[in-house]
N, C-alpha and C positions, 0 to 999 in steps of 0.2 A: 505494500499500500504505498502510496506517495502522496506528497502534497506539496502543492505549488503556489507560487506566491507571484504574482501580476509585476513586471518588469518594464513593460512600456505599451501603449494602445496606439491603434490607428484607424481612421474613419471607416466603420464598419455599420452593416444593419442592426449588428448588435454588440454595441461599443463593450458589455461589462462582459461577453464571451469572446467575442472574436480581436483576441489580442494574443502576444508575445509572451509566454509564461516562463518564468525561471523556477526549475526544478530546484529546491531546498531539502527536499526529505525524499529517499529513497532507498529501500532496505538493500545493506550491503555497501554502502557509500556514506562518508561523511556530508556534512554540510559544506567545510571547506573545499572538499575534492569535486564537489556538485558546481562549485561555485569557479572553482579554478578551471574546471573544464567546459564551463559555458552552457551546462546541462540546460535544455528548454523545450517546451511544448510550443508549436506556434500555430495558432488556430486564424490566422491574418487573412485566409483566402477568402473569396465571397461564397455565403451560402447559397445553396440551390437545393429547392426542393426538401426545405430542412435540415441539409447538409452540408457539412463543411470538409473541405480536402486538407486534412492538417500533415502535420512532420514534427519528428521529435529528434533531438540531437543530445549525444553524450560524447565528450572526447571525440575519437574518430568514427563513431557510429552516427548512421541516419538512417530514419523509418519514415515511412510516409502511410497514413490511414483514413479511412474517411470515418468521421464521427457525424452521429446522428443524435437529435435532442428532440422531444415530442413533450409538447407541452402537458400537464396533468397526469404523467405517467413516472415511476419509478424505475 
């Protein structure tokens, strides 16, 4: 389980969500290591049909994913 803290914002349809998030907690890593490696989750892409094409970065590893957010559901 990880924890993210917002580090910057860009104009978006949902500025509370569509941001670049700094990762400060992730199992197996210290906060200092995550900050030094500029660990992040980027949700700044345009939202289309309730989905955002996102990316994550940690050190030399990068991955992409599609996130979907639905109102009223858990």
